[in-house]
N, C-alpha and C positions, 0 to 999 in steps of 0.2 A: 527492578529488579523485582519479577513477580512472586512473592509469598502465599497470594491463597492456593489452597492444596490443592479444590475441586479444579481451578486455573494450570496450575500446574502438570496435574494427571492430565487433562485433556491436551493443553499443548506436546505435551509429550509422547501421547499416545498417536495425534492426530501429525504433528509431523513427521515422524515413521511413516505412518499409513500415506503424507506425499510424498517421500521422497521416494518410496518405494515405489508407485507407482509413476512417478517420474522416471525413475530410472529404467523402468520395464518399456514405457512408453516412447521418452523420448527419441532412444536410438531410430527404434525404430522407423521412426514417423520421418527422417531426416536420409537421403540416399546419397548426398555427396560428405564425403571421410572426414575431410579437413572442414566443411560448412558444423557437421556433427559436432565435432571435436570445440569447435569455437561457442558454439551454443551451450551444450552441456557444460562448458569453462564457467561460464556464469551462470547459471541455474546451478550447480551445485557447489557455489563458492563462496558456500557459508548464510545465505539469507537467513532470516527468521520466520518468513515463511505467512507474517502477521497477517499479510491479505484476507489468503484464502482459509488461514484456521478463525478470523473475526466469520468469513461467512459460513463456516461448520459449526463454529458455536453458537450462532443464531437460528439456524437450522434446531439446533440439538433445545435450545431454548424455545424454537416454538412448538416446538415437540414431537420433528418430521425427524423420522428416523435418516440417518447417515447413510449412505449407500453407493456404491461404485459410481451412478453417475454424479451423483454431488460433488465427488471425490474429484472425478472429472473436470465438472466445472470448475471447481478451485484451483484445480492444479491447471488448469487454460489462465486463471487471473493471474497466478504466478508467473508462468508466460509472457504474459504482455506487460505484467511489469519487471519483470528482469529486462524485456526491450524495450525499454523506458529509458533501464538504466545504465545500457551498456550507450544508448543513444545519447544522453544527458550528459555523458564524461567523453563525449567526442572532443576532438580538440576545435572545431570550428561551436561546439555547445560551452561546457563548463571546464573542457581539458582537463580533466584530471586524471592522477598519475593511479593514485588506488582507490578502491572499491571493496571493502571488507576485508582490509588486509591485504591485498594481494593485486598484482600490477591489474589495471581497468584492461577491458576487451584487445583494443585498440594497441594500448603496450605491448597484450602478448601475440598480438594475430595479424598486427596491422591495420591501420583504417580501411580497410575496403572492406577486408572478410567480418572486421565488427559490425559496421553495416549491414552488411548481407545477416550476417547472425542474428541482429536486430532485428530484420524485417523479415527472416524465418518464424522468430516466437510471436511475432506480430499475426504471423497467417494462421499459423499451426493456432493460435488461441482459439482462433474460431471453425478450425476446423474440428478442436477435441469439442465445442459447442457443438457442433451440427451434427456431432457419431454421437453423444448421447444416444438413450433411450427412453428420452422424456418425448412427450408428445410433438408434435409439432407445433402447435400455440404456445407448450415452454418454452422452447428453441427457440422460437421466432423473437418471444418477447427476453431472452437472457441476451439472445445477439446482439439485437436493439439497442438492448440497456448498457450493451460494454462499448459498443460502438459508438455511443452517443457519449459516453465517460470518457470514455480514451482518445475520442477525435477533436475536430477542431470547433466543437463548441463546451469542449472540458478539457482534456491532460492537456492534447497537444495546444490548444487556445490559451491556456494557462503559461508553459513554455512559451509561446513566441510573445507575452507580456512580460515577463521572466527577463529574457534575452534582450530585447528592445527596449527597457526598463534600465538597463544598466548605465549608470552615469548620470540618471534622473531620479527624480526623489519624487515617488508614490505617496500621492494621498493616503490615510489611513484606510478608506473603505477602497480604493484599489489595491492596498495591499491582501486585503480580505477577501477580497474577489477571484486573485491571481489565486490564492493559497489555494482556495473554494476549487479551483481548474485543477493546477497544476497536480499537487496531493490529496487534496480532498475526493476529487471526482470517481477514482478507484473503490477509494476505501467506503463513500457513499455505496457502491457498488454491491458490493459486498451486503448491504441491508438488503437496497432491490431485489438482487438476486435470490437469496435468500425469502424474501417475500412472496418471489414469484412462483418459487420450486413448492414452500411450504403452504400456499395457498393463505395465510392469517388474516384474522380481523383486519376490518381496514383500520381500525382506533390500534392495532399493535404493529401494522405497519407504519402509522404514521412515527409511532413513537421509537423504532429498531432506524428508521432512516434519520429522526433527529440525533437519535445516539450514533449510530457513524458519522453523521456532518464535524457533530462536535469532535468528535474522535478523530475524525479527520485534520482538522484545524486543531488540533491539540497536539496534532502530532508534528506538523510542521512548525509551529511555534519552540515545540521542544527540542526540534532538531537547530533551526536558528540557536536558541539556547545552547545547544552544545559545542555548537562550533565556535561558542565564543568562550564557553568556559571548561569546556571538553580537552582532551590531548588527541594525538593523533593517534595512539595505540590503545585507547578508550575505544574511539570511535571507526578506527581500519582503514579512514580515510584523512586526508589533509586537512587540517581546521584553520581555521580564522580567513579562511578565503573571501569570504562573504565582504568582509568589511573591506579586506583590500581589494577586490576589482569594484567597489561601492554598490556593492548587491543591495536591493530590498529587501530588509530585513524585519521583522518585530522588533529584535534590540536595537536598530539602527533609524527607526522609524520614532516605536515608543519606548525604547530605553530599558533597559534590565531590570526595573523594577516592578512596571508597569509591564513589562512582560510578560515576566513570571506569574503576577496577575492573572490577565487575558489568559493563561495557562491554567491553571487555580478555577476560573471561571469557567470554560470549555469544559472539565472534567466535572466538575459542581454539574453545568448543562444535562453531561451526560448522565450524571448520577440519578438527576430529576427524573428522564427520560426513564431509565431503568424503570424509576420507583414507580410510576406510572404505570410500566408495564407487571410491576407487581399485582399490582390492581385488579388486576384482570385474571387472577389467578397462578400467573409463570412464576417459577423460582428464575432469578436471573443473578445470581452469586457465580455464574461461570462468567458471564459479561463484567461483573463489578470488578472481575479479578484482574484484566486488561489493560482497567484502566490505572494499576500499578503502577505497567510502564511507564506512565509519565513522572514519575518519584526523582526528582534532581538529588544530586548527593550533599552531604553538610557542607560541605567546602564548596559548594553552585548555588546555597541558597542563599 
């Protein structure tokens, strides 16, 4: 649970801003009512909006005003992330029945419409970036960076490695690469996008990316640990599935104790990157607060 007051206030404010933008613009972007309902079902199923919030927080830390264009890019990232969840839950992939405590999209609307809802969210994400009022150069850079992060060199490649690796034990380095692509690529994009929009110094750009890369890895390690240590009620989805399906996870390869140490090391790497940003005259308390997300409950430690 995040207790940092500044971060709490930021999350509360911009979660409302993002949700309002999505509610106003998503229905108008879809012409088929059934498809629109399916797309909205997953977008408004109670997600934390972590990725778009990180992007906007990095802009604020960089001293850049958050405007409608920035919110539109952040919302586009949420659309793309939601598409990945819908497809990840499909029977051909993870075959999950629950997502965020609700039936998964294909359980609610059937596999065909779920696939199309994911397709719609994926392509609409790029439409939203293309229709911002940023300069053509900025739009081009944002589009390329997101396509690279989400595509066959990033998230899709990681998903392929995950699927093909079931029943096989990956090496530790292979596991890190899987997580870097499947989960980390979109989180790293938050820093890349913030750097493109803010045009910050090359030094600060470097440290923001380092922060995001380690945050992404920490996020996946934490999720792996929660699958072992948490409950279905707390997670909003089935737990213990990774072990049952012989998936490659940090606990399965590194063990629980070392996985917790790996998580803490990633958090330390994030803090070090932010401390170096502070030396360049930036207050990073807002981003420091996001690291409180990775606190394990007492019974999980």
